[in-house]
C-alpha positions as CSV (number, residue, x, y, z in Angstrom):
1,M,0.0,0.0,0.0
2,D,2.8,2.4,0.9
3,R,4.5,1.6,-2.4
4,D,1.2,2.4,-4.3
5,R,0.8,5.7,-2.5
6,A,4.4,6.6,-3.3
7,E,3.9,5.8,-7.0
8,I,0.6,7.8,-7.2
9,G,2.3,10.6,-5.2
10,Q,4.6,11.1,-8.2
11,L,1.5,12.6,-10.0
12,I,1.2,15.4,-7.4
13,G,1.7,18.8,-9.0
14,K,1.3,17.4,-12.5
15,R,-1.6,17.9,-15.0
16,C,-3.3,14.7,-14.1
17,I,-6.9,15.9,-13.2
18,Y,-9.2,15.3,-16.2
19,L,-12.0,17.8,-16.7
20,P,-14.7,16.5,-19.0
21,R,-16.3,19.8,-19.8
22,A,-13.0,21.4,-20.8
23,D,-11.7,18.1,-22.2
24,A,-8.3,18.9,-20.7
25,F,-6.0,17.9,-17.9
26,E,-5.3,20.3,-15.0
27,T,-3.2,20.4,-11.9
28,A,-4.9,19.8,-8.6
29,D,-4.4,23.5,-7.5
30,A,-6.8,24.6,-10.3
31,V,-9.7,22.3,-9.3
32,F,-11.8,22.5,-6.1
33,W,-14.7,20.7,-4.5
34,N,-16.7,23.9,-4.1
35,Q,-17.4,26.4,-6.8
36,P,-14.4,28.7,-7.0
37,P,-14.1,32.3,-8.1
38,L,-12.2,33.3,-11.2
39,R,-13.9,30.5,-13.3
40,S,-11.7,31.3,-16.3
41,Y,-8.8,29.9,-14.4
42,W,-10.3,27.5,-11.8
43,H,-12.7,24.7,-12.0
44,K,-15.2,22.7,-9.9
45,T,-15.0,18.9,-9.6
46,T,-17.5,16.7,-11.2
47,S,-19.4,13.6,-10.1
48,Y,-16.5,11.6,-11.6
49,H,-14.1,13.1,-9.0
50,A,-16.7,12.8,-6.2
51,Q,-16.9,9.0,-6.7
52,R,-13.1,8.9,-6.2
53,E,-12.8,11.6,-3.6
54,G,-10.1,9.8,-1.5
55,L,-7.8,9.6,-4.6
56,F,-8.3,13.1,-5.7
57,R,-7.9,14.6,-2.2
58,F,-4.6,12.6,-2.0
59,L,-3.6,14.3,-5.3
60,G,-4.2,17.7,-3.8
61,I,-7.7,18.9,-4.7
62,E,-9.0,21.1,-1.8
63,D,-12.4,22.5,-0.9
64,D,-11.7,26.1,-1.7
65,P,-8.8,28.2,-3.0
66,G,-6.3,29.3,-0.3
67,P,-3.4,31.8,-0.4
68,K,-1.1,29.3,-2.1
69,H,-3.6,28.8,-4.9
70,Y,-3.8,32.6,-5.5
71,A,0.0,32.8,-5.4
72,A,0.3,30.0,-8.0
73,L,-2.3,31.7,-10.2
74,A,-0.5,35.1,-9.9
75,A,2.8,33.4,-11.1
76,A,0.9,31.8,-14.0
77,I,-0.6,35.2,-15.0
78,V,2.9,36.7,-15.0
79,E,4.3,33.8,-17.0
80,D,1.5,34.1,-19.6
81,N,1.8,37.9,-19.9
82,P,5.5,38.8,-19.5
83,G,5.0,42.1,-21.2
84,G,2.5,43.3,-18.6
85,L,-1.3,43.7,-18.4
86,A,-1.8,46.9,-20.5
87,G,-5.0,46.5,-22.5
88,L,-6.0,43.2,-20.6
89,P,-8.7,44.2,-18.1
90,H,-9.8,40.6,-17.4
91,Q,-6.3,39.6,-16.4
92,Q,-5.9,42.8,-14.4
93,M,-9.0,42.0,-12.4
94,A,-7.8,38.4,-11.8
95,Y,-4.3,39.6,-10.8
96,A,-5.7,42.2,-8.4
97,Q,-7.7,39.5,-6.6
98,C,-4.7,37.3,-6.4
99,L,-2.4,40.0,-5.0
100,E,-5.1,41.0,-2.4
101,R,-5.4,37.5,-1.2
102,I,-1.7,37.1,-0.9
103,A,-1.4,40.4,1.0
104,H,-4.1,39.4,3.5
105,A,-2.2,36.2,4.1
106,A,1.0,38.2,4.8
107,A,-1.0,40.3,7.3
108,D,-2.6,37.2,9.0
109,P,-0.4,35.6,11.7
110,A,-2.4,32.4,11.3
111,E,-1.3,32.0,7.7
112,D,2.0,30.5,6.6
113,A,3.0,33.6,4.6
114,D,6.5,32.4,4.0
115,A,5.3,29.3,2.2
116,V,2.9,31.4,0.1
117,L,5.6,33.9,-0.9
118,E,8.0,31.0,-1.6
119,L,5.8,30.1,-4.6
120,L,6.6,33.6,-6.0
121,D,10.3,33.5,-5.3
122,G,12.2,34.9,-8.4
123,V,8.9,35.8,-10.1
124,P,8.5,39.5,-11.1
125,F,4.9,39.5,-9.9
126,L,4.5,43.2,-8.7
127,L,2.5,45.2,-11.2
128,T,3.6,48.9,-11.6
129,Q,1.4,51.9,-12.4
130,A,2.6,51.4,-16.0
131,L,1.0,47.9,-15.9
132,T,4.4,46.2,-16.3
133,F,5.7,43.5,-14.0
134,A,8.8,44.0,-11.8
135,H,10.8,42.3,-9.1
136,S,10.4,43.5,-5.5
137,D,13.8,45.2,-5.5
138,E,12.9,47.2,-8.6
139,V,9.9,49.1,-7.2
140,V,8.7,51.2,-4.3
141,W,5.1,51.1,-3.0
142,C,3.0,54.3,-3.0
143,D,2.2,54.6,0.7
144,L,1.5,58.3,0.3
145,P,-0.1,59.2,-3.0
146,R,0.3,62.9,-2.4
147,L,4.1,62.3,-2.6
148,A,3.8,60.9,-6.1
149,E,1.6,63.7,-7.5
150,P,4.4,66.2,-8.2
151,F,6.2,63.7,-10.4
152,G,3.2,63.1,-12.8
153,E,4.0,60.0,-14.9
154,D,7.7,60.0,-14.2
155,L,7.5,57.3,-11.6
156,S,4.9,55.1,-13.1
157,D,7.3,52.3,-14.0
158,V,8.6,52.0,-10.5
159,L,5.5,52.7,-8.4
160,V,3.2,50.0,-7.1
161,T,-0.2,51.1,-5.9
162,P,-2.2,48.1,-4.8
163,P,-6.0,48.5,-5.1
164,F,-6.8,47.3,-1.6
165,D,-6.5,48.3,2.1
166,R,-3.2,49.7,3.3
167,T,-2.9,47.3,6.2
168,A,-2.6,44.3,4.0
169,A,-0.5,46.1,1.5
170,G,1.9,47.2,4.2
171,A,2.2,43.7,5.6
172,L,3.0,42.3,2.1
173,F,5.6,44.9,1.2
174,H,7.2,44.7,4.6
175,R,7.8,41.0,4.1
176,L,9.1,41.6,0.6
177,D,11.4,44.5,1.7
178,V,9.8,46.8,-0.8
179,A,10.7,50.4,0.1
180,A,7.9,52.8,0.8
181,L,7.7,56.0,-1.3
182,S,7.8,58.1,1.9
183,T,11.3,56.8,2.5
184,A,12.5,57.4,-1.1
185,V,11.3,61.0,-1.5
186,R,12.9,64.1,0.0
187,L,10.9,67.2,0.3
188,T,12.4,70.7,0.4
189,I,10.9,74.2,0.6
190,A,11.1,75.9,-2.8
191,G,9.8,79.3,-1.6
192,L,7.9,81.1,1.2
193,D,7.0,84.6,2.1
194,N,5.6,86.7,5.0
195,E,6.8,84.2,7.7
196,R,5.8,84.9,11.3
197,A,5.7,82.7,14.4
198,D,2.5,81.2,15.6
199,P,2.9,80.3,19.2
200,D,-0.8,79.7,19.7
201,A,-0.9,76.9,17.1
202,A,2.2,75.4,18.7
203,E,0.6,75.6,22.1
204,A,-2.6,74.0,20.8
205,I,-0.6,71.0,19.7
206,R,1.5,70.8,22.8
207,R,-1.5,71.1,25.1
208,R,-2.9,67.9,23.6
209,A,0.4,66.2,23.1
210,F,-0.2,63.2,25.3
211,L,-3.5,62.5,23.5
212,L,-1.8,62.8,20.1
213,L,0.6,60.1,21.3
214,W,-2.3,57.7,21.4
215,L,-2.3,57.8,17.6
216,A,1.2,56.4,17.3
217,P,1.1,53.0,15.6
218,S,3.9,51.5,17.8
219,A,6.0,52.2,20.9
220,D,8.9,53.4,18.8
221,A,6.6,55.7,16.8
222,A,5.2,57.1,20.0
223,A,8.7,57.8,21.4
224,A,9.6,59.5,18.1
225,L,6.5,61.6,18.1
226,S,7.0,62.5,21.7
227,G,10.4,63.9,21.0
228,V,9.1,66.0,18.2
229,L,6.1,67.4,20.0
230,R,8.2,68.7,22.9
231,K,10.2,70.9,20.6
232,L,7.7,71.7,17.8
233,T,7.2,75.3,16.6
234,V,4.8,76.6,14.1
235,S,5.2,79.4,11.6
236,R,2.5,81.1,9.4
237,V,3.4,82.0,5.9
238,G,1.5,83.9,3.2
239,A,2.7,81.6,0.3
240,L,4.4,78.2,0.4
241,T,5.9,76.0,-2.4
242,Q,7.8,72.8,-2.2
243,R,9.9,70.6,-4.4
244,A,10.1,66.8,-4.2
245,E,13.2,64.7,-5.1
246,F,12.9,60.9,-5.7
247,L,16.2,59.4,-4.5
248,N,16.7,56.7,-7.1
249,G,20.4,55.7,-6.8
250,E,22.7,57.8,-9.0
251,N,19.8,59.3,-11.0
252,P,17.5,61.2,-8.7
253,I,14.3,62.6,-10.2
254,M,13.3,66.2,-9.4
255,S,9.7,67.3,-9.5
256,P,8.5,70.8,-10.5
257,T,7.7,73.1,-7.7
258,M,4.1,73.1,-6.4
259,A,2.1,75.1,-3.9
260,V,1.2,73.4,-0.6
261,D,-0.7,74.3,2.5
262,A,1.8,73.0,5.0
263,F,5.4,71.8,5.3
264,Y,7.3,70.1,8.1
265,D,11.0,70.7,8.5
266,P,12.5,67.9,10.6
267,H,15.8,69.7,11.1
268,E,14.2,72.8,12.5
269,V,11.3,70.8,14.1
270,R,9.0,73.4,12.6
271,V,5.7,73.3,10.7
272,Y,5.1,76.0,8.1
273,A,1.4,76.5,7.6
274,K,-0.1,78.6,4.8
275,V,-2.7,80.9,6.4
276,A,-4.1,83.9,4.5
277,D,-5.7,85.6,7.5
278,D,-4.2,85.8,11.0
279,D,-7.6,85.3,12.5
280,V,-8.0,81.9,10.8
281,E,-6.6,78.7,12.3
282,P,-4.1,76.7,10.2
283,D,-5.3,73.9,8.1
284,W,-4.8,71.2,10.7
285,S,-5.3,68.3,8.3
286,A,-2.4,69.6,6.2
287,V,-0.3,70.3,9.3
288,F,-0.6,66.7,10.6
289,A,-0.4,65.2,7.1
290,H,3.2,66.6,6.7
291,L,4.1,66.0,10.4
292,F,3.0,62.4,10.5
293,A,4.4,61.6,7.1
294,S,7.8,62.6,8.4
295,V,7.7,61.2,11.9
296,F,6.1,57.9,10.9
297,Q,8.3,57.7,7.7
298,G,8.6,54.2,6.3
299,G,5.8,52.9,8.6
300,E,4.3,50.5,6.0
301,M,1.6,49.5,8.5
302,V,0.4,53.0,9.1
303,D,-3.0,54.2,7.8
304,L,-2.0,57.9,7.7
305,P,-5.4,59.3,6.5
306,A,-7.2,57.9,9.6
307,L,-4.5,59.2,12.0
308,I,-4.6,62.6,10.4
309,L,-8.3,62.9,10.8
310,S,-8.1,61.7,14.4
311,A,-5.4,64.3,15.2
312,V,-7.5,67.1,13.8
313,V,-10.4,66.0,16.1
314,V,-8.0,65.9,19.1
315,V,-6.6,69.4,18.6
316,T,-9.9,71.1,17.8
317,A,-12.1,69.3,20.4
318,A,-13.8,71.7,22.9
319,S,-11.9,70.2,25.9
320,E,-9.2,67.6,26.7
321,H,-11.9,65.4,28.2
322,A,-13.9,65.5,25.0
323,A,-10.9,64.7,22.9
324,E,-10.0,61.8,25.1
325,R,-13.5,60.4,25.0
326,A,-13.5,60.6,21.2
327,L,-10.2,58.6,21.2
328,Q,-11.6,56.0,23.6
329,Q,-14.8,55.6,21.7
330,A,-12.9,55.1,18.5
331,G,-10.8,52.3,20.1
332,F,-7.5,54.1,20.6
333,R,-5.5,53.3,23.7
334,R,-2.6,54.9,25.6
335,P,0.8,54.5,23.9
336,E,3.5,52.2,25.2
337,L,6.7,54.0,25.7
338,P,10.0,52.5,26.9
339,D,10.3,52.7,30.7
340,E,13.7,54.3,30.8
341,D,15.3,57.6,31.5
342,V,15.5,59.9,28.5
343,E,18.4,62.3,28.0
344,V,17.5,66.0,27.8
345,D,18.6,67.7,24.6
346,P,21.4,70.1,25.3
347,E,19.5,72.9,23.6
348,D,16.6,72.4,26.0
349,E,19.0,72.3,28.9
350,A,20.5,75.6,28.0
351,D,17.1,77.3,28.0
352,P,15.8,77.7,31.5
353,E,12.8,79.7,30.2
354,S,11.6,76.8,28.1
355,P,8.0,75.9,29.2
356,T,7.3,72.6,30.8
357,Y,4.2,70.5,30.2
358,D,2.8,67.6,32.2
359,W,1.8,65.1,29.6
360,G,0.0,62.8,31.9
361,M,2.3,59.8,31.3
362,D,2.7,58.5,34.8
363,P,3.8,54.8,34.6
364,I,1.8,52.0,36.1
365,G,4.0,49.8,38.2
366,P,4.1,46.1,39.0
367,A,0.8,44.2,39.6
368,P,-0.7,45.2,43.0
369,S,-1.6,43.0,45.8
370,D,-5.2,41.8,46.3
371,A,-5.8,44.7,48.7
372,E,-4.3,47.3,46.4
373,A,-6.3,45.9,43.5
374,G,-9.4,46.3,45.6
375,D,-8.5,50.0,46.0
376,A,-8.2,50.3,42.3
377,A,-11.5,48.6,41.7
378,A,-13.1,51.0,44.3
379,E,-11.7,54.0,42.4
380,T,-13.2,52.7,39.2
381,A,-16.6,52.5,40.8
382,A,-16.5,56.2,41.4
383,A,-14.9,57.2,38.1
384,P,-16.6,58.0,34.9
385,D,-17.0,55.0,32.7
386,A,-15.3,55.4,29.3
387,S,-17.4,52.6,27.9
388,A,-20.7,54.1,28.9
389,P,-23.1,55.6,26.2
390,D,-22.0,58.8,24.7
391,T,-24.6,60.8,26.6
392,A,-21.9,61.2,29.3
393,A,-19.9,63.5,27.0
394,P,-22.1,65.3,24.5
395,D,-19.2,67.4,23.4
396,A,-17.1,64.4,22.4
397,P,-16.4,64.4,18.7
398,Q,-16.9,61.2,16.7
399,L,-13.9,59.4,15.2
400,A,-13.5,56.5,12.9
401,P,-12.0,53.4,14.5
402,P,-8.3,53.4,14.7
403,P,-6.5,51.7,11.7
404,A,-6.2,47.9,12.2
405,A,-2.7,48.3,11.1
406,S,-1.4,49.6,14.4
407,P,0.9,47.1,15.6
408,S,0.5,45.6,19.0
409,P,-2.6,47.5,20.0
410,A,-3.4,47.6,23.7
411,P,-6.4,45.4,24.4
412,P,-9.7,47.2,25.1
413,P,-10.4,47.7,28.8
414,D,-12.2,44.8,30.5
415,P,-15.2,46.2,32.4
416,S,-14.7,43.6,35.0
417,S,-11.0,44.4,35.7
418,P,-9.8,47.2,38.0
419,G,-9.3,50.5,36.2
420,A,-11.6,49.7,33.4
421,G,-13.5,52.8,32.3
422,T,-11.2,55.2,34.1
423,P,-10.2,57.9,31.6
424,P,-6.5,57.7,31.1
425,G,-6.2,61.5,31.2
426,Q,-7.9,61.7,34.6
427,G,-6.1,64.1,36.9
428,R,-4.5,65.9,34.0
429,T,-7.2,68.2,32.8
430,P,-6.0,71.8,32.4
431,P,-7.7,74.4,34.5
432,G,-11.0,75.4,33.2
433,E,-11.8,72.1,31.5
434,D,-14.4,69.9,33.2
435,D,-13.2,66.3,33.8
436,P,-15.2,64.9,36.8
437,V,-13.1,62.7,39.0
438,P,-13.7,61.2,42.5
439,T,-12.4,63.4,45.3
440,N,-12.1,60.6,47.9
441,R,-10.9,57.0,47.6
442,P,-13.3,54.5,49.2
443,T,-11.9,52.5,52.0
444,P,-11.2,48.8,51.0
445,G,-13.9,46.6,52.4
446,A,-16.4,49.4,53.0
447,P,-20.0,48.9,52.0
448,G,-20.4,49.4,48.3
449,T,-16.8,48.8,47.6
450,P,-16.2,46.1,44.9
451,P,-14.4,43.0,46.3
452,A,-10.6,42.9,45.8
453,T,-9.6,41.1,42.6
454,V,-6.3,40.2,41.0
455,R,-5.4,42.7,38.3
456,T,-5.0,40.9,34.9
457,Q,-4.6,43.7,32.5
458,R,-1.1,44.5,31.2
459,M,1.1,46.9,33.2
460,L,2.1,49.7,30.9
461,A,5.0,52.1,31.5
462,Y,5.4,55.6,30.2
463,V,8.1,58.2,30.6
464,T,8.0,62.0,30.5
465,Q,10.8,64.3,29.7
466,R,11.0,67.9,31.0
467,P,13.6,70.5,30.1
468,A,16.4,70.5,32.7
469,K,16.5,73.3,35.2
470,P,19.8,74.7,36.6
471,A,20.9,72.4,39.3
472,A,20.2,73.5,42.9
473,A,23.1,73.9,45.3
474,P,23.6,70.9,47.6
475,G,21.1,71.0,50.4
476,S,18.9,73.5,48.6
477,Q,15.3,73.5,49.7
478,A,14.0,75.6,46.8
479,P,10.3,74.9,46.1
480,Y,9.3,72.8,43.1
481,D,8.2,74.6,39.9
482,N,5.2,72.3,39.8
483,P,2.6,73.5,42.3
484,I,1.1,70.0,42.7
485,D,4.5,68.5,43.6
486,E,5.3,71.4,46.0
487,A,1.9,71.0,47.8
488,A,2.5,67.3,48.1
489,M,6.0,67.9,49.5
490,Q,4.7,70.3,52.1
491,A,2.0,67.8,53.1
492,A,4.7,65.1,53.6
493,L,6.9,67.4,55.6
494,A,4.0,68.4,57.9
495,F,3.0,64.7,58.3
496,E,6.5,63.8,59.5
497,R,6.8,66.7,61.9
498,K,3.4,65.8,63.4
499,A,4.6,62.2,63.9
500,G,7.6,63.6,65.9
501,R,10.2,62.9,63.3
502,G,12.7,65.3,61.9
503,P,12.3,65.6,58.1
504,V,15.1,67.1,56.0
505,R,14.2,68.0,52.5
506,Q,16.8,66.8,49.9
507,S,18.2,68.7,46.9
508,H,16.4,68.3,43.6
509,T,19.6,66.6,42.3
510,N,19.0,63.7,44.7
511,K,17.0,61.3,42.4
512,G,16.5,58.4,44.8
513,Y,14.2,60.1,47.4
514,D,12.9,63.6,48.4
515,I,13.0,63.5,52.2
516,V,15.2,62.0,54.9
517,S,13.2,61.8,58.1
518,T,14.7,60.6,61.4
519,D,13.0,59.4,64.6
520,P,14.9,61.2,67.5
521,A,13.9,58.4,69.9
522,T,15.1,55.4,67.9
523,G,17.3,56.9,65.3
524,E,15.3,55.1,62.6
525,R,15.4,56.8,59.2
526,R,12.8,57.1,56.5
527,L,13.9,57.7,53.0
528,I,10.8,59.2,51.5
529,E,9.9,59.6,47.8
530,V,6.8,61.9,47.4
531,K,4.3,61.6,44.6
532,G,1.7,64.3,44.3
533,L,-1.6,64.0,42.3
534,E,-3.9,66.8,41.3
535,N,-7.0,64.6,41.8
536,A,-7.6,61.1,43.2
537,W,-5.2,58.2,43.0
538,T,-6.7,56.0,40.2
539,A,-5.8,52.7,38.7
540,R,-3.5,54.6,36.4
541,G,-1.0,54.6,39.2
542,V,2.0,56.8,40.0
543,K,5.4,56.9,38.4
544,V,8.6,55.5,40.0
545,T,11.9,55.9,38.2
546,R,14.5,53.3,37.7
547,T,16.8,55.1,40.2
548,Q,14.0,55.2,42.8
549,F,13.4,51.5,42.3
550,A,17.1,50.8,42.8
551,T,17.1,52.9,45.9
552,A,14.2,50.9,47.4
553,Q,16.0,47.7,46.6
554,H,19.2,48.9,48.3
555,H,17.6,50.4,51.4
556,G,14.8,48.0,51.9
557,E,12.5,48.8,54.8
558,A,13.9,52.3,55.1
559,F,12.4,53.3,51.7
560,W,8.9,54.9,51.8
561,L,6.6,56.0,49.1
562,Y,4.2,58.8,50.1
563,V,1.3,59.3,47.6
564,V,-0.6,62.6,48.2
565,E,-4.0,62.8,46.4
566,N,-5.8,66.0,45.7
567,A,-2.5,67.7,46.8
568,Q,-3.7,71.3,46.3
569,D,-7.2,70.8,47.9
570,T,-6.8,71.0,51.7
571,H,-10.2,69.5,52.4
572,A,-9.8,66.5,50.0
573,Q,-6.1,65.9,50.5
574,L,-5.2,62.3,51.4
575,L,-1.7,61.1,52.1
576,T,-0.9,57.4,51.9
577,P,2.5,56.3,53.2
578,L,3.7,52.9,51.8
579,R,6.8,51.2,53.3
580,N,8.9,49.8,50.4
581,P,6.0,48.7,48.1
582,F,8.4,46.7,46.0
583,D,8.9,44.3,48.8
584,K,5.2,43.5,48.7
585,V,5.3,42.4,45.0
586,E,5.1,38.6,44.5
587,E,5.6,38.5,40.7
588,Y,6.6,40.6,37.7
589,W,5.1,39.8,34.4
590,F,6.7,40.6,31.0
591,D,4.4,40.9,28.0
592,H,5.1,40.0,24.4
593,L,6.7,43.3,23.5
594,W,9.8,42.1,25.5
595,R,10.6,40.0,22.5
596,E,12.1,43.2,21.0
597,A,14.7,43.3,23.8
598,A,15.8,39.8,23.1
599,E,19.1,39.1,21.4
600,Q,17.7,36.2,19.5
601,A,14.4,34.4,18.8
602,V,14.6,30.9,17.4
603,K,11.6,29.0,15.9
604,G,10.9,25.4,16.9
605,P,11.7,23.8,13.5
606,D,15.1,25.5,13.5
607,I,15.9,23.7,16.8
608,L,14.2,20.4,16.4
609,V,14.5,19.6,12.6
610,Q,18.1,18.5,12.4
611,P,19.8,15.6,10.5
612,G,18.6,12.4,11.9
613,A,15.2,13.7,12.9
614,R,12.2,11.5,11.8
615,L,9.1,13.1,10.4
616,R,5.9,12.0,8.7
617,H,4.9,13.7,5.4
618,K,1.2,14.0,4.5
619,H,1.8,12.4,1.1
620,F,5.1,10.6,1.2
621,G,4.8,8.9,4.7
622,L,7.7,8.4,7.2
623,G,11.1,9.7,6.4
624,T,14.5,10.7,8.0
625,V,16.1,14.1,7.6
626,E,19.5,13.9,6.0
627,K,20.2,17.6,5.6
628,A,18.7,20.8,6.9
629,T,19.6,24.2,5.3
630,Q,18.2,27.5,6.3
631,R,17.6,29.8,3.3
632,G,16.2,33.1,4.6
633,A,12.8,32.2,6.2
634,I,12.7,28.8,4.5
635,L,14.1,25.6,6.0
636,D,15.1,23.3,3.1
637,L,15.3,19.6,3.9
638,V,16.7,16.6,2.2
639,I,14.5,13.7,3.4
640,A,15.0,10.0,2.8
641,F,11.7,8.2,2.4
642,A,11.1,4.4,2.1
643,D,11.6,4.4,-1.7
644,S,12.9,7.8,-2.6
645,K,14.9,10.8,-1.5
646,K,13.3,14.3,-1.8
647,S,14.3,17.9,-1.3
648,L,11.4,19.7,0.3
649,P,10.8,22.9,2.4
650,F,9.6,22.3,5.9
651,S,5.8,22.9,5.9
652,K,2.6,22.1,7.7
653,E,2.4,18.9,5.7
654,M,5.1,17.5,7.9
655,E,5.1,16.5,11.6
656,L,8.0,15.4,13.7
657,V,7.9,11.8,15.0
658,P,9.4,11.2,18.5
C-alpha cells in the first residue's frame, strides 16, 4: 500500500486531473470541490471526481482556493503575460484578486505567509502603475499618493499602488522588503514669504500632546512623536511651495515646484502653515499630514489618513476630556513608551525659560496585591465609565475606529477588571476644563466597595521628559516649579513633623528620594519619595523611576513612598504612606513586547528539525532528515523516504515523529 501511495504521489503537481467539460487535464491546484471564483482559471470537480474523492484529495484537490492557490495563479498570469497587463482588463482583475489574497495572508499571523511567498520567489509579480511586471527590488510602493503627485507619470514604471486596504499592503511589502515612497522622496521648501511665528498653534498641539501620542502605531513611533512634539514650533506664511526629489540611486528625479498648504522641516522641528488671514486657524489636516508623514516615515503598517483625521479632532475638540472620550470611543489606547530615563537635549538644557508640560504619562507599576487591586476597583466604581453611552460626554467628537494596522494595540479595557472605564487622562485636565473625578478614595472593604480582585490587564509604563533646570546647590530646599509637587512635599513634611520625626528635604539633584526623616527616639530613618496627584489616585498609578526602584531595593524597609492625592485641595487631600511597596510584590510579568529586547528568537523547527530527525509527510509517509539548510525564512530539507529521497521545504504537511 505504501508503495502504491508513493507511485501515485509522483503525480502530485502534474496535470493529471481530467476535466470532462474542458476536455483537458489540469493540476490539482486549479480544481476545487466547491465552486471557486475566477472561473476562467479555476474549475469545480464533477461527479466523476466525487466518486473517487479519496484519490483526488490525495492528489491535492482542496475544498476552496487558499493563499497558495492565489500565489500560484499570480505566477501563472505573469508567465502568460511577460510584457505586462496593459489592455488586458480581465487579467488585471484576476491579478488584483490574487495580490489582495496574498497580501491578506501576509497580514494574518495564522497563515503560513513564508510558504505562500516562496511560490513567487524569483517571479517579477509586482504590477507597476505602468502595468508592467517587476521584481520587489525594482519598485517602491506608493504609501502616500500625495508624494507621487508632483512627479506626474515620471515614476509610473517603479511605483506599485495596490487597489486594496493599506494594512494588508503594508504587511506584504514589509515582508518583501519593498521600500515605501515616503522613505524614497525628500521634500524641500522651494519658496515662502511673510513668515511669522504662531505660538498659539504650537501651544494648541503641545496642550494635547499626550493624546496625540495615542495615535502612534507603535512604541517606537510614540517615542519619536513624543520627542518632536516637545520641541515643535509653528510658523505662518503667506505663500508656500515645495519641491520633491525621488532618490533613485545615482539618477534622482526632481519634481516641478508646487504650492502646498503646509510643510514640516524635521531639522528645525518646525511646521510651516499657509494661512491667508491671521484670524484663521491653520489647516490642521495639512499640518498633521506633513508632520506624521515625516515622523512615521517608512511605517508601512500606518494608515495615515485615519491618523490625520483623528489628530484634527484631538486638537480642535472643545476640551481635553472631549478629545480623550473621542479617542476611547474610536478604540484608541494609551501609547506604550519605553520605561527608561530619556536624555535631555542640550538645547533644552540651555534654555531655563523653556516651558514645561505635564503630559499625563505616569507609569503603572508592578501588579498590585489583592488589597491594592481592591483599592483600584473601588476607584473605578466612582470614576466616569469610558465605555458608557456617549450621553456622558455630549461634546465628544466622533472618530472613525483606529486603523487595524497599528501594531501591538493595547487590548480594550475589561469592564470587570480594575481600572476599566477610568479615563487615562484623569487628573491631567488643564484648569477650566471639566473632567469629573472622584475626590475621595473608598476604604477597602467598606460597603459598596467592589471585592478585591487580581489585576489581569497589562502593566504599561510611560516616561515623560522635561527641560532640565539649573541644578540647585547641595542641600537647597527651593520649592518645586510644579505647584502640585510642591503642595505634596509640604504635606509630607507636615506629616513627618506631626509624627515627631525630623524631616530634612533633599536637593532636587537627589534622584532616589525627596526627604530623609529621622525618629529622634530610635534613630530610625525614613527615605521618602513623594508623589503628588492633582486629583484622586486611580488605577492609572503613579510613576517611580529606575533610580528610585534601585534605591528601594538597596535600602529595603527604610524606603517609603508617600502618595498625596488632591494635593492642592486642603479639604480633600489624602496622604498614603507605603513602606517599600516593591517588597510586597510577588511577581513581575513581562508581556510579548519584551521580544524586542531579546538578542535572538529561534523558531521550533530550526531547533528540532536536524539531520537524523524523523518526520511524517502528509503524502510521502515516514522519512528521515539527512540535511537541513536555512535559506532566509525557509528551512530546506533533504528527506530519505522508504523508496525515494526528496528535497522539500519544511511545511505544515510534515510533523515530527518522536
